[in-house]
Phi, psi and omega in degrees: 000144177214166179214153171252119183243156179244121177213135179069023182079007182234153176250140178214149177271128183231152177227154178301137180090350182276149176250124181231153175261125177241171178300152185306127173233153182287139177151164179253157176304132182103340180290149177269145184231135179249118178262107187262350179270078182262120185268331184205141173234125182241166181155236177293316178234137181272131178239118180248130180273164175223080000270342183245151176281123186293130174078359183271146175204157179243128179260130181225160176241132181287131179255332182166185180235155179208174177240149178278185178291156179284129176258126180261134177235157181215130176240148175202156173235122185295144178060018179242359186056036179251119176221140182216121174258138175211161180229160180211138172230120181285140177269137182232152172248129178270124182233147174256126180282121181271308184204160175242121183247131182250000000 
């Protein structure tokens, strides 16, 4: 069984037992998290929502937090002597998918 969930403005396919990184959410390691924006549930029978599958949810457990790779950015304006270097590292929460409930 698998599901497509929307979290942090992104969609991802998840299966029970899988560990995925999602956008940072509040919580401590060991806390349970309920992802209620389920767009599709697959397995024996495919259920597609319009836009969400009614009554479906994904239960996950928070495992920890991490940071993504450093992204380097550069801005400039020609002939104005304006230059700006900046960096960014996105924060992620690592979660283990426990179950998919329909």
